[in-house]
MIFIPA-737931 format. One line per 8 residues: their letters; for each residue y negated, z negated, x negated of N, C-alpha, C, O, CB. Coordinates in pm, whole numbers, plus 50000, padded with zeros to 5 digits. Atoms other than C-alpha are relative to their C-alpha. Glycine has a CB too. Example, Ala and Ser with C-alpha at 12.3 -4.5 7.8 and 13.67 -1.06 7.14 Angstrom:
AS	50119:50000:49911:50450:49220:48770:49880:50000:49910:49882:49934:49806:49997:49875:50099  50119:50006:50082:50106:49286:48633:49891:49927:50077:49780:49910:50026:49954:50142:49959
//
This chain:
MYNLSDLE	50051:50115:50077:09531:70563:50616:50118:49921:49945:50222:49911:50010:49909:49909:50089  49893:50079:50059:09740:70349:50384:49995:49856:50050:49895:49813:50108:49990:50003:49848  49993:50139:49957:09851:69992:50454:50043:49911:49883:50057:49957:49770:50097:49984:50118  49966:50097:50105:09947:69679:50261:50132:50035:49932:50146:50019:49811:50007:49859:50058  49871:49964:50059:10305:69796:50212:49986:50113:49899:50055:50115:49797:50099:50040:50111  50022:49890:50094:10181:70113:50046:49942:49949:49869:49982:49992:49761:49905:50105:50062  50061:50058:50122:09967:69911:49803:50102:49920:49921:50109:49931:49798:49881:49911:50037  49899:50079:50069:10250:69672:49725:50105:50091:49935:50157:50059:49827:50068:49904:50099
TYIAVVEN	49905:49904:50058:10480:69969:49666:49943:50062:49873:50014:50077:49774:50035:50109:50101  50063:49943:50119:10232:70124:49424:50004:49902:49884:50037:49940:49772:49855:50041:50030  49996:50102:50105:10207:69800:49228:50142:49985:49946:50161:49972:49825:49949:49864:50054  49860:50011:50043:10587:69776:49220:50041:50118:49913:50114:50100:49815:50093:49990:50121  49969:49881:50079:10614:70133:49087:49944:49985:49859:50012:50014:49761:49944:50127:50067  50064:50015:50130:10369:70059:48806:50068:49890:49918:50099:49911:49801:49850:49968:50017  49951:50115:50075:10508:69720:48710:50148:50012:49966:50195:49949:49871:49976:49873:50077  49858:49979:50029:10872:69832:48723:50025:50132:49928:50139:50169:49899:50081:49995:50129
RGINAAAQ	49996:49877:50081:10792:70158:48543:50091:50108:50059:50160:50178:49985:50045:49967:49861  49922:49892:49942:10959:70385:48791:50027:49980:50147:50019:49869:50199:50129:50014:49927  49976:50003:49855:11043:70471:49150:50132:49931:50032:50138:49849:50124:49998:50142:50059  49870:50060:49972:11411:70375:49138:49999:49849:49980:50053:49774:50061:50107:50064:49913  50007:50145:50027:11341:70036:48980:49916:49929:50105:49948:49818:50147:49943:49974:49860  50084:50059:49895:11063:69971:49232:50077:49991:50131:50066:49891:50202:49873:50082:50020  49921:50001:49876:11295:70064:49518:50102:49888:49998:50124:49822:50100:50071:50134:50019  49902:50109:50011:11557:69822:49390:49933:49865:50018:49987:49777:50085:50070:50006:49864
MLKVSPAT	50071:50126:49988:11302:69543:49362:49955:49974:50144:49963:49862:50193:49879:50000:49907  50050:50013:49863:11159:69611:49711:50111:50004:50104:50087:49977:50222:49900:50110:50029  49884:49990:49910:11508:69660:49861:49978:50108:50106:50007:50089:50224:50027:49865:50068  50014:49882:49915:11420:70001:50007:50057:50119:49921:50094:50105:49805:49849:50025:50042  49947:49882:50068:11536:70353:49924:49895:50063:49910:49775:50046:49935:50050:50103:50103  50096:49926:50082:11376:70561:49646:49917:50098:50081:49800:50121:50052:50072:50073:49889  50074:49906:49915:11281:70813:49915:49884:49931:50071:49776:49989:50086:50095:50065:50103  50107:50076:49934:11081:70544:50095:49886:49970:49903:49769:49979:49940:50055:49868:50058
VSLRLSKL	50102:50027:50100:10899:70452:49775:49919:50127:49973:49796:50122:49968:50063:49947:49869  50070:49873:50025:10815:70818:49705:49909:50036:50117:49798:50084:50096:50101:50112:49976  50080:49969:49881:10692:70863:50063:49874:49915:50005:49766:49966:50035:50083:49979:50126  50117:50090:49997:10463:70558:50043:49901:50037:49890:49780:50033:49912:50044:49854:49983  50088:49963:50110:10327:70669:49707:49923:50128:50033:49803:50137:50007:50082:50019:49871  50066:49875:49962:10253:71019:49834:49896:49976:50109:49788:50035:50107:50103:50102:50048  50092:50034:49892:10091:70876:50146:49872:49937:49944:49762:49968:49988:50066:49904:50100  50115:50066:50061:09864:70659:49932:49913:50100:49925:49791:50096:49937:50047:49889:49904
EQALSTVL	50075:49899:50074:09763:70949:49709:49926:50095:50095:49812:50134:50068:50093:50080:49908  50065:49913:49903:09689:71168:50011:49880:49931:50064:49775:49994:50084:50099:50043:50107  50110:50073:49938:09473:70899:50169:49882:49985:49906:49767:49985:49949:50047:49863:50046  50105:50017:50100:09279:70855:49844:49950:50134:49946:49850:50140:49874:50050:49914:49885  50030:49866:50054:09270:71232:49770:49997:49997:49847:49912:50060:49783:49864:50051:50054  49996:50020:50145:09366:71134:49415:50145:49992:49952:50229:49931:50018:49923:49872:49961  49870:50017:50064:09669:71170:49191:49999:49868:49924:49921:49850:49831:50033:50119:49905  49992:50131:50065:09763:70816:49088:50104:50000:49888:50087:49934:49785:50034:49892:50102
VFRDSRKL	49887:50004:50092:10088:70887:48905:50048:50141:49970:50071:50221:50061:50116:49917:50059  49933:49878:50042:10216:71181:48704:50148:49966:49982:50180:49875:49906:49938:50059:49868  49860:50038:50005:10593:71180:48748:50090:50123:49995:50061:50227:50053:50036:49914:50120  49894:49902:49998:10900:71383:48672:50132:49924:50004:50132:49804:50031:49993:50095:49876  49870:50065:49985:11272:71308:48665:50026:49895:49892:50114:49810:49907:50109:50104:49996  49971:50091:50111:11250:71118:48336:49897:49889:49982:49934:49778:49944:50008:50079:49874  50101:50101:50031:10921:70933:48315:49887:50001:50101:49873:50093:50181:49944:50023:49861  50113:50019:49910:10616:70811:48499:49880:49957:49917:49891:49870:49831:50032:49895:50110
KLSPEGEV	50122:50034:50073:10259:70795:48369:49883:49994:50097:49867:50083:50181:49971:50103:49887  50117:50015:49913:09945:70670:48541:49890:50096:49959:49867:50120:49840:49949:49855:49997  50121:49922:50026:09646:70898:48573:49887:49902:49969:49902:49783:49996:49963:50091:50123  50113:50091:50022:09308:70755:48463:49956:49929:50129:49924:49810:50127:49881:50077:49942  50037:50061:49872:09227:70697:48831:50107:49898:50043:50076:49794:50100:49984:50110:50110  49892:50092:49967:09567:70536:48877:49992:49871:49922:50025:49764:49975:50133:50064:49975  50019:50120:50081:09496:70294:48591:49896:49908:50063:49919:49788:50078:49958:50037:49857  50108:50080:49940:09169:70180:48750:50046:49940:50132:50022:49823:50159:49873:50086:50022
FYQQVSTI	49956:50046:49869:09324:70155:49095:50102:49887:49986:50098:49790:50062:50060:50116:50081  49901:50105:50022:09616:69950:48963:49934:49868:49961:49966:49763:50017:50098:50041:49892  50066:50123:50046:09391:69701:48782:49930:49928:50115:49940:49806:50127:49900:50032:49890  50077:50061:49892:09174:69643:49088:50091:49950:50111:50075:49837:50159:49898:50099:50056  49914:50038:49888:09447:69638:49351:50092:49884:49964:50117:49797:50047:50084:50120:50044  49910:50109:50039:09678:69409:49152:49929:49865:50008:49989:49766:50051:50053:50023:49858  50073:50127:49992:09407:69142:49127:49969:49964:50146:49971:49846:50182:49870:50007:49919  50027:50027:49858:09322:69179:49497:50125:49945:50069:50116:49851:50148:49953:50130:50071
LEALRDAE	49877:50049:49939:09686:69134:49597:50036:49860:49950:50089:49778:50025:50114:50095:49972  49980:50135:50052:09712:68833:49366:49916:49900:50078:49963:49792:50115:49966:49994:49850  50089:50089:49925:09413:68680:49542:50048:49980:50143:50037:49871:50199:49857:50055:50000  49947:50010:49864:09568:68756:49881:50120:49905:50005:50130:49823:50097:50041:50138:50052  49885:50091:50005:09892:68581:49784:49954:49856:49981:50010:49764:50041:50096:50040:49888  50054:50135:50017:09690:68284:49664:49944:49945:50130:49966:49828:50162:49890:50000:49893  50058:50044:49872:09506:68269:49998:50111:49963:50098:50099:49863:50170:49910:50111:50059  49888:50030:49912:09836:68282:50188:50066:49868:49962:50105:49789:50048:50104:50114:49996
FQIGARRS	49942:50125:50047:09971:68000:49972:49913:49881:50040:49965:49776:50080:50017:50004:49847  50092:50108:49969:09661:67789:50033:50009:49955:50145:49992:49837:50175:49858:50042:49969  49992:50037:49858:09705:67799:50412:50143:49976:50045:50169:49959:50164:49937:50109:50086  49862:50031:49967:10080:67743:50395:50081:50116:50051:50193:50095:50100:50003:49894:50098  49928:49883:49949:10180:68098:50488:50097:50058:49897:50174:50148:49930:49902:50106:50043  49912:49949:50105:10362:68158:50158:50054:49881:49922:49980:49790:49884:49924:50099:49905  49936:50111:50072:10612:67930:49983:49948:49987:49858:49926:49876:49809:50152:50019:49998  50051:50001:50136:10488:68029:49639:49912:50122:49979:49947:50233:50020:50114:49997:49898
SVSGVLRV	50089:49888:50030:10198:68243:49524:50019:50051:49858:49952:50146:49817:49855:49960:50021  49980:49964:50140:10326:68268:49168:50109:50105:49991:50228:50073:49987:50035:49876:49914  49905:49889:50007:10489:68610:49148:49932:50117:49930:49817:50107:49887:50052:50040:50142  50055:49883:50068:10437:68954:49000:50027:49996:49851:50122:49933:49806:49850:50010:50024  49985:49988:50144:10395:69031:48630:49879:49936:49931:49765:49960:49971:50015:50148:49956  50107:50057:50082:10192:68830:48378:50018:50052:49858:50121:50029:49794:50002:49842:50003  49995:49942:50135:10113:69010:48051:49917:49914:49906:49798:49890:49930:49949:50148:50000  50063:50096:50091:10030:68782:47760:50017:50049:49856:50127:50085:49816:50060:49858:50017
TMPPWVFS	49991:49971:50143:09948:68860:47398:49966:49874:49920:49877:49797:49959:49905:50117:49961  50021:50120:50083:09964:68593:47125:50057:50023:49862:50137:50113:49842:50065:49877:50065  49945:49989:50136:10035:68545:46753:50147:49959:49997:50190:49877:50079:49920:49913:49902  49858:50035:50008:10402:68524:46649:50027:49850:49985:50120:49798:50047:50062:50072:49884  49970:50142:50022:10379:68163:46531:49976:49916:50124:50044:49815:50143:49917:49947:49885  50022:50073:49875:10239:68043:46863:50120:50021:50093:50168:49927:50156:49869:50046:50069  49886:49970:49913:10520:68219:47049:50127:49929:49952:50196:49865:50032:50024:50152:50007  49873:50053:50050:10806:68106:46823:50001:49849:49992:50104:49786:50020:50030:50058:49864
KFVLPALM	50002:50144:50024:10693:67751:46754:49971:49918:50125:50021:49806:50139:49897:49968:49894  50041:50077:49884:10544:67647:47086:50055:50055:50132:50111:49980:50212:49851:49994:50006  49966:49944:49869:10618:67887:47373:50150:50013:50021:50203:49964:50120:49934:50135:50016  49859:49968:49979:10977:67997:47322:50088:49877:50024:50174:49881:50111:50052:50075:49881  49913:50117:49976:11133:67647:47296:49986:49942:50141:50080:49879:50190:49970:49893:49900  50023:50059:49868:10981:67549:47634:50004:50102:50114:49981:50067:50229:49868:49930:50001  50015:49893:49902:10999:67884:47812:50102:49992:50114:50071:50030:50227:50013:50133:49931  49897:50007:49896:11323:67822:48002:49955:49911:50116:49977:49944:50233:50133:49947:49941
TFEQQYPD	50049:50090:49895:11168:67530:48191:49895:50066:50085:49896:50052:50208:49944:49872:49938  50105:49929:49926:10866:67741:48286:50060:50106:50091:50018:50121:50206:49899:50064:49903  49936:49895:49921:11088:68027:48405:50072:49942:50121:50069:50000:50230:50099:50079:49913  49930:50063:49888:11294:67793:48620:49903:49949:50105:49935:49947:50224:50086:49885:49950  50101:50049:49907:10977:67652:48775:49938:50113:50081:49900:50094:50197:49892:49924:49925  50063:49886:49933:10841:67998:48861:50093:50122:49989:50066:50215:49913:49860:50032:49936  49899:49895:50014:11144:68225:48912:49954:50138:50046:50015:50238:50007:50122:49961:50078  50047:49871:49952:10945:68500:49087:49897:50065:49908:49848:50174:49936:49941:49985:50138
LKLEFLVN	50100:49949:50093:10709:68549:48793:50068:50069:49882:50151:50009:49815:49908:49888:49952  49949:49927:50116:10791:68815:48535:49898:49991:49887:49778:50005:49910:50029:50148:50036  50087:50016:50116:10651:68765:48185:50022:50114:49902:50136:50150:49871:50027:49864:49931  49995:49898:50105:10568:69037:47935:49914:49953:49884:49792:49941:49897:49952:50141:50054  50069:50052:50117:10476:68911:47588:49976:50111:49898:50069:50181:49859:50079:49885:49936  50035:49913:50112:10293:69124:47332:49971:49907:49883:49860:49854:49869:49876:50094:50034  50009:50097:50110:10356:68914:47021:49959:50075:49874:50034:50156:49820:50137:49926:49978  50059:49916:50104:10134:69044:46746:49889:49924:49927:49807:49858:49991:49945:50131:50060
DQFVNVVE	50110:50058:50076:09911:68920:46464:49879:50093:49995:49769:50049:49962:50045:49968:49859  50111:49905:50002:09699:69235:46490:49910:49978:50121:49952:49919:50221:50054:50145:49998  50092:50013:49889:09392:69248:46713:50048:50086:50117:50083:50203:50100:49858:50041:49958  49961:49930:49879:09481:69345:47070:49880:50003:50094:49823:49898:50126:50124:49932:50068  50107:49987:49901:09216:69480:47307:50057:49965:50136:50138:50040:50192:49938:50145:49999  49940:50054:49878:09292:69278:47618:49984:50096:50117:50077:50116:50195:49937:49865:50035  50026:49911:49888:09132:69523:47860:50074:50133:49983:50145:50177:50074:49849:50026:50015  49938:49869:50022:09252:69850:47705:50152:49993:49999:50218:50087:50042:49950:50059:49870
DKQDVAIR	49855:50014:50006:09604:69719:47648:50058:49930:50123:50175:49894:50126:50039:49923:49875  49956:50050:49869:09621:69580:48004:50068:49863:49991:50172:49841:50053:50096:50100:50064  49948:50136:50010:09682:69218:47908:49924:49909:50096:49802:49916:50107:49989:49947:49854  50065:50096:49909:09615:68945:48165:49940:49883:49922:49835:49830:49958:50101:49949:50103  50037:50119:50075:09587:68670:47906:50020:50027:49851:50112:50099:49811:50084:49876:50045  49982:49996:50145:09537:68644:47530:49990:49858:49945:49901:49782:49982:49893:50092:49932  50007:50126:50074:09612:68341:47313:49953:50036:49859:50022:50109:49787:50140:49923:49999  50056:49965:50131:09393:68360:47002:49964:49875:49923:49940:49768:49980:49877:50091:50016
VGKLPDSG	50025:50111:50090:09329:68140:46702:49876:50031:49917:49864:50140:49862:50122:49973:49908  50119:49983:50082:08994:68091:46530:49875:50008:50084:49878:49993:50206:50012:50124:49916  50127:49989:49930:08630:68133:46616:49996:50127:50082:50047:50231:50040:49883:49996:49901  50002:49886:49910:08562:68366:46906:49879:50088:49974:49766:50039:49969:50001:49953:50145  50115:49908:50004:08348:68676:46860:49946:50019:50142:50008:49974:50238:50041:50137:49938  50056:49971:49869:08125:68789:47145:50077:50118:50058:50034:50233:50048:49844:50029:49992  49908:49895:49958:08409:68982:47307:49994:50033:50148:50060:50126:50193:50137:49961:49964  50003:49977:49856:08323:68963:47675:50118:49938:50072:50142:49968:50189:49997:50147:50027
LLGRKLVS	49887:50068:49938:08630:68747:47740:49964:49857:50036:49882:49795:49969:50122:50002:49907  50019:50139:49960:08635:68414:47921:50099:49913:49923:50219:49939:49926:50018:49983:50154  49913:50081:50085:08770:68144:47691:50002:49854:50038:49899:49796:50072:49957:50013:49860  49983:50145:49984:08909:67793:47739:50081:49950:49881:50186:50006:49848:50070:49964:50137  49930:50051:50118:09011:67586:47438:50127:49927:50040:50127:49842:50128:49908:49906:49919  49873:50068:49978:09374:67481:47432:50016:49879:49909:50064:49774:49952:50115:50097:49980  49985:50111:50094:09364:67264:47121:49912:50027:49877:49891:50142:49838:50149:49982:49958  50073:49988:50127:09153:67196:46813:50101:50022:49887:50216:49979:49896:49913:49873:49973
NHRLLCAS	49909:49964:50108:09301:67320:46487:49916:50039:49878:49799:50074:49892:50096:50117:50042  50068:49952:50121:09208:67400:46128:50100:50068:49909:50221:50045:49917:49929:49883:49926  49915:49932:50097:09341:67621:45852:49995:49926:49865:49897:49857:49834:49955:50148:49983  49995:50065:50131:09446:67498:45509:50079:50087:49902:50153:50177:49942:50064:49859:50010  49928:49931:50108:09578:67624:45177:50122:49917:49965:50114:49796:49948:49908:50022:49874  49877:50075:50023:09938:67533:45108:50095:50079:49909:50075:50197:49883:50068:49966:50133  49897:49938:50083:10240:67603:44888:50125:49914:50008:50120:49800:50055:49953:50016:49852  49876:50078:50005:10600:67493:44847:50002:49917:49872:49942:49957:49772:50125:50093:50007
PGYLERFG	49987:50079:50123:10683:67215:44597:50063:50081:49886:50027:50064:49770:50083:49875:50026  49935:49918:50103:10905:67467:44415:49902:50093:49931:49907:50110:49809:50112:50081:50061  50100:49911:50060:10617:67709:44364:49907:49920:49908:49878:49965:49797:49917:50072:50110  50092:50081:50080:10386:67432:44236:50067:49948:49873:50003:49929:49770:49946:49883:50083  49927:50046:50119:10657:67312:43999:50005:50111:49894:49998:50085:49774:50144:49956:50039  49992:49886:50092:10682:67663:43849:49864:50038:49942:49853:50068:49823:50060:50119:50071  50129:49944:50040:10313:67755:43836:49889:49895:49987:49777:49929:49947:49958:50106:50098  50101:50105:50010:10128:67421:43847:49914:49990:50126:49905:50085:50204:49912:50025:49880
TPENLTAL	50087:50023:49885:09893:67272:44107:49855:50026:49960:49803:49956:49874:50017:49855:50055  50140:49972:50036:09542:67424:44090:49909:49884:50041:49923:49827:50149:49953:50132:50067  50091:50111:49972:09267:67165:44071:49857:50046:50026:49772:49964:50061:50001:49903:49886  50133:49946:49971:08964:67395:44108:50013:50149:50027:50122:50206:50016:49902:49973:49882  49998:49859:49963:08866:67746:44207:50034:50090:49881:50098:50194:49898:49865:50040:50058  49967:49921:50120:08892:67875:43850:50150:50007:49980:50204:50115:49954:49933:49939:49875  49854:50002:50014:09255:67767:43829:50066:50076:50114:50171:50138:50096:50052:49855:49996  49943:49933:49882:09317:67905:44179:50009:50151:49979:50097:50217:50034:49917:49969:50125
RQHRWVVL	50001:49855:50023:09233:68255:44057:50121:50049:49919:50149:50169:49916:49872:50038:49927  49884:49962:50081:09539:68251:43831:50130:50000:50081:50236:50032:50028:50013:49907:49882  49878:50019:49921:09782:68195:44118:50036:50121:50086:49952:50205:50117:49985:49879:50088  49949:49898:49911:09996:68422:44330:49976:49958:50146:49967:49840:50178:50151:50026:49975  50030:50027:49859:09931:68454:44702:50096:50077:50091:50142:50186:50059:49855:50037:50032  49934:49933:49887:10121:68538:45020:49896:50010:50109:49847:49908:50157:50131:49922:50049  50113:49984:49908:09869:68686:45263:50034:50093:50115:50123:50179:50105:49879:50052:49926  50008:49900:49896:09823:68861:45591:49903:50108:49954:49820:50081:49867:49956:49937:50137
PWQRQLKM	50083:49891:50053:09649:69199:45546:49851:49971:49993:49782:50023:49905:50020:50121:50082  50143:50027:49998:09305:69060:45633:49962:49875:49920:49849:49827:49931:49953:49984:50143  50030:50120:50079:09330:68762:45393:49985:50030:49851:49993:49940:49768:50110:49898:50020  50013:49967:50143:09281:68950:45068:49865:49957:49943:49853:49934:49823:50018:50150:49980  50131:50045:50044:08914:68849:45053:49959:49882:50087:49954:49892:50209:49894:50116:50009  50024:50125:49928:08820:68493:45147:49866:49939:49961:49807:49973:49858:50113:49901:49971  50118:50080:50030:08520:68262:45162:50046:49860:49960:50114:49791:50036:49902:49994:50122  49958:50130:50054:08568:67951:44947:49879:49914:49967:49769:49965:49945:50087:50020:49874
REANKVVT	50105:50093:50041:08365:67640:44871:50016:49968:49851:50125:49937:49804:50007:49869:50086  50000:50033:50142:08268:67584:44508:49865:49941:49963:49762:50008:49972:50032:50125:49912  50124:50068:50041:08010:67329:44389:49892:50013:50106:49779:50053:50076:49950:50056:49866  50095:49998:49887:07842:67309:44731:49947:50139:50033:49845:50152:50100:49884:49910:49970  50037:49863:49967:07822:67688:44750:50120:50070:50063:50235:50031:50043:49952:50076:49873  49895:49917:49944:08017:67945:44946:50008:50128:49918:49909:50199:49903:49974:50032:50152  49982:49882:50086:08161:68219:44725:50110:50089:50057:50197:50042:50131:50033:49959:49855  49895:49906:49961:08371:68529:44785:50114:49991:49900:50093:49996:49779:49945:50145:50008
FHTDARFT	49882:50018:50083:08724:68490:44654:50099:50112:50030:50135:50135:50145:50065:49860:50026  49903:49892:49985:08963:68781:44593:50138:49947:49961:50159:49902:49848:49961:50124:49913  49866:50053:50027:09328:68680:44620:50082:50098:49919:50066:50219:49931:50072:49967:50131  49903:49918:50072:09595:68806:44384:50120:50016:50094:50219:49944:50082:50042:49935:49860  49903:49985:49892:09801:68932:44678:50126:50071:49950:50139:50192:49965:49940:50077:50116  49874:49943:50047:10143:68983:44523:50095:50028:50116:50189:50107:50103:50067:49905:49900  49909:49991:49887:10304:68955:44867:49914:50008:50126:49853:49908:50166:50100:49877:50005  50076:49982:49876:10137:69097:45179:50097:50030:50114:50185:50116:50100:49895:50114:49986
VSNSDNMT	49910:49983:49886:10310:69074:45517:49918:49995:50128:49818:49922:50134:50112:49891:50001  50083:49988:49878:10184:69155:45868:50038:49903:50110:49978:49905:50217:50010:50140:50053  49952:50092:49897:10369:68881:46057:49985:49856:49951:50032:49822:49843:50149:50029:50037  50031:50136:50043:10256:68518:46045:50124:49914:49983:50126:49827:49895:49907:49934:50099  49876:50075:50019:10608:68378:46090:50067:50038:49869:50114:49951:49796:50096:50026:50118  49941:49955:50127:10739:68590:45802:49918:49949:49882:49974:49918:49776:50009:50153:49996  50087:50053:50106:10441:68478:45596:50036:49854:49970:50045:49815:49854:49851:50012:50039  49962:50140:50019:10534:68113:45651:50131:49990:49923:50144:49908:49832:50013:49928:50135
QAVLAGHG	49871:50002:50068:10891:68183:45542:49985:50037:49852:50053:49981:49766:50098:50095:50069  50022:49960:50139:10764:68355:45227:49937:49887:49919:49973:49866:49804:49911:50125:49994  50062:50114:50069:10545:68056:45138:50104:49890:49978:50110:49831:49870:49879:49945:50081  49894:50101:50014:10836:67818:45203:50098:50038:49890:50151:49950:49821:50075:49984:50133  49905:49953:50101:11053:68032:44974:49940:49999:49859:50011:50027:49762:50047:50139:50034  50061:50014:50131:10803:67986:44690:49938:50126:49942:49920:50136:49820:50099:49951:49907  50058:49875:50051:10651:68335:44668:49853:49987:49963:49800:50071:49890:50016:50109:50103  50141:50015:50034:10295:68202:44645:49929:49904:50093:49989:49842:50180:49931:50133:50002
LGIKSFIA	50086:50080:49914:10006:68015:44802:49975:50076:50131:49983:50199:50134:49867:49966:49930  50030:49936:49873:09922:68082:45166:49903:49918:50082:49891:49797:50064:50127:50023:50078  50091:50067:49907:09665:68000:45432:50067:49995:50136:50105:50098:50191:49862:50073:50009  49932:50018:49873:09815:67857:45750:49921:49907:50092:49842:49825:50045:50141:49946:49977  50052:50096:49904:09706:67682:46068:50074:49868:49985:50196:49866:49969:50011:50054:50144  49938:50131:50015:09768:67310:46045:50110:49977:50104:50219:49931:50070:49895:49890:50012  49900:50029:49897:09950:67292:46379:50122:50092:49988:50227:50063:50046:49938:50015:50139  49885:49911:50020:10175:67582:46273:50099:49943:49899:50218:49973:49904:49953:50137:49953
IREELESG	49913:50051:50108:10311:67392:45971:49998:49848:49992:50035:49791:49889:49957:50059:49866  50009:50147:50005:10259:67027:46066:50133:49936:49961:50137:49844:49880:49954:49946:50135  49869:50058:50030:10634:66954:46055:50037:50023:49853:50094:49935:49789:50107:50060:50092  49968:49970:50140:10672:67125:45717:49918:49914:49904:49968:49873:49799:49975:50149:49970  50083:50088:50083:10382:66922:45575:50053:49857:50004:50058:49790:49901:49854:50004:50048  49951:50137:49987:10523:66596:45711:50133:49980:49928:50160:49872:49876:50016:49964:50147  49869:50010:50065:10870:66670:45572:49993:50025:49850:50090:50000:49778:50097:50097:50063  50015:49971:50142:10733:66774:45232:50046:50139:49959:50047:50171:49840:50073:49900:49921
KLVEVLPG	49959:49863:50034:10859:67133:45254:49881:50084:49957:49897:50181:49883:50069:50065:50119  50124:49937:50044:10496:67243:45215:49902:49891:49960:49906:49779:50011:49941:50091:50112  50099:50095:50052:10210:67074:45031:49862:50063:50012:49844:50180:49977:50031:49960:49852  50136:49948:49996:09838:67112:45096:49943:50007:49859:49962:49916:49778:49911:49914:50091  50062:49978:50132:09647:67249:44796:49849:50006:50017:49800:50072:50108:50054:50132:49933  50147:50001:49999:09276:67185:44727:49943:49981:50142:49879:50072:50195:49948:50131:49940  50054:50024:49866:09186:67025:45064:49850:50028:50006:49775:49987:49918:50028:49856:50044  50142:49971:49979:08852:67151:45196:49948:50121:49925:49828:50148:49930:49921:49883:49962
VLADDDAP	50048:49888:50081:08838:67459:44970:49963:50120:50087:49881:50202:50047:50106:50040:49898  50031:49887:49912:08829:67703:45263:49864:49979:50066:49840:49875:50126:50110:50018:50107  50137:50015:49949:08470:67765:45368:49996:50005:50152:49907:49945:50213:49911:50108:49942  50000:49984:49856:08559:67857:45725:50139:49967:50052:50219:50056:50080:49957:50144:50042  49864:50041:49968:08862:67652:45822:50020:49962:50147:50132:49931:50187:50039:49883:49913  49987:50036:49860:08790:67579:46189:50076:50110:50074:50037:50226:50069:49861:49977:50064  49915:49899:49937:09061:67753:46395:50062:49948:50130:50184:49935:50139:50111:50043:49905  49944:50045:49872:09095:67627:46753:50085:50109:50065:50071:50227:50033:49888:49957:50096
VWFLKPQN	49917:49906:49927:09350:67790:46982:49940:50018:50139:49909:49920:50208:50149:49950:50009  50071:49966:49877:09201:67969:47285:50090:50070:50101:50183:50143:50065:49880:50087:49969  49939:49929:49888:09321:68087:47624:49893:50092:50056:49791:50045:50107:50056:49901:50112  50102:49903:49965:09133:68408:47706:50047:50093:50110:50166:50123:50121:49960:50082:49877  49971:49896:49903:09113:68650:47997:49873:50080:50027:49763:50031:50002:50055:49940:50132  50119:49917:49977:08881:68935:48097:49902:49935:50097:49942:49865:50190:50042:50136:50053  50103:50062:49917:08552:68832:48255:50008:50044:50146:49981:49964:50236:49863:50033:49946  50001:49950:49862:08596:69051:48563:50131:49975:50073:50148:50021:50186:49970:50147:50000
SLTTRKTE	49873:50028:49933:08947:68926:48640:49986:49881:50092:49912:49787:50064:50112:49975:49897  50001:50110:49906:09004:68703:48937:50086:49886:49948:50182:49908:49874:50049:50045:50139  49916:50115:50033:09138:68352:48890:50117:49998:50096:50099:49984:50217:49919:49866:50006  49880:49996:49917:09495:68366:49016:50093:49887:49962:50080:49825:49856:50072:50135:49986  49907:50109:50024:09774:68117:49044:50085:50026:49875:50116:49932:49801:50091:49982:50122  49911:49974:50114:09985:68293:48781:49929:49972:49868:49991:49920:49775:50049:50145:50004  50071:50031:50124:09714:68269:48515:49975:49850:49988:49977:49795:49877:49866:50076:49993  50028:50143:50006:09637:67909:48609:50124:49919:49965:50115:49823:49888:49944:49952:50133
VFFAFMKS	49879:50075:50035:09998:67790:48593:50039:50026:49855:50095:49939:49789:50117:50038:50094  49970:49973:50140:10036:67963:48258:49904:49925:49908:49942:49879:49801:49994:50150:49971  50095:50081:50078:09719:67795:48132:50048:49855:49993:50045:49794:49887:49857:50008:50063  49951:50139:49997:09859:67456:48241:50123:49985:49910:50138:49884:49842:50033:49957:50145  49881:50001:50086:10187:67541:48066:49959:49997:49853:50010:49915:49776:50088:50124:50028  50044:49997:50139:10011:67631:47740:49930:49871:49960:49952:49820:49850:49907:50118:49977  50071:50126:50028:09787:67325:47760:50100:49886:49976:50080:49804:49887:49906:49964:50117  49899:50107:50015:10093:67101:47801:50075:50011:49867:50113:49909:49809:50101:50005:50116
LFAQ	49928:49983:50126:10261:67251:47493:49922:49940:49884:49980:49874:49798:50027:50149:49974  50081:50053:50110:09972:67162:47265:49966:49854:50018:49940:49784:49921:49873:50080:49988  50023:50143:49976:09916:66826:47431:50113:49917:49942:50092:49802:49903:49987:49971:50150  49885:50073:50054:10263:66727:47312:49988:49982:49849:50076:49923:49787:50129:50074:50033
//
């Protein structure tokens, strides 16, 4: 039968992506890690890890076992912390996906303080504007912007936000400031791939608007830089460009023209995941960033 050390070793192998790295983290020999892993597989009558001298890959059964055991061990550490048997329950790996502008503008400037507060917690960020399947891509937490679809994820709002149409003063000086939707159709746009077709308000109606996407980019930070450089109009979250609006580097165009401009920022996690200290301290961290 396996024991707690065997389970902790398995988690270390997965999270450190190898036996040698896990052995270094656990301060044991690679032979000990291999022995514990083999013992666990024999007890379960299941291959958890496919391994050779160069790489390690989880079996389908190993994926399921990792997901379940990692949350159970997190809960155990939390319980030990609650009764004073553990100095800190915040350890392990926290995997977080979020848009580039949230990471660069809010998270990264404050990350050193968070790391110093929780030195035993490892962070893995998947920074991407594309849709990330939280469960399939093994993310503990997702930070998302906009209205939530019925995704089966548990959501808590971090901050209210809205989207707006904007441009640089230099662009408006060259091409003029549009005063209605008809004039807007003559303008150049900088868009993310899914912003080529938009819903706009016109005379108390919602109409479909096709952008003249002269500049398409897949990264929201790069998109902001392109708008600042005068390549065209762009749609941005207010909190992403608040400083640029206040300084006059960007100007709002046709306020209220976007038919669906509500874009709160959400903290999401899978419904079947346990509430652990690492997710809660990260939620508090994110909440504090937007509160400022």
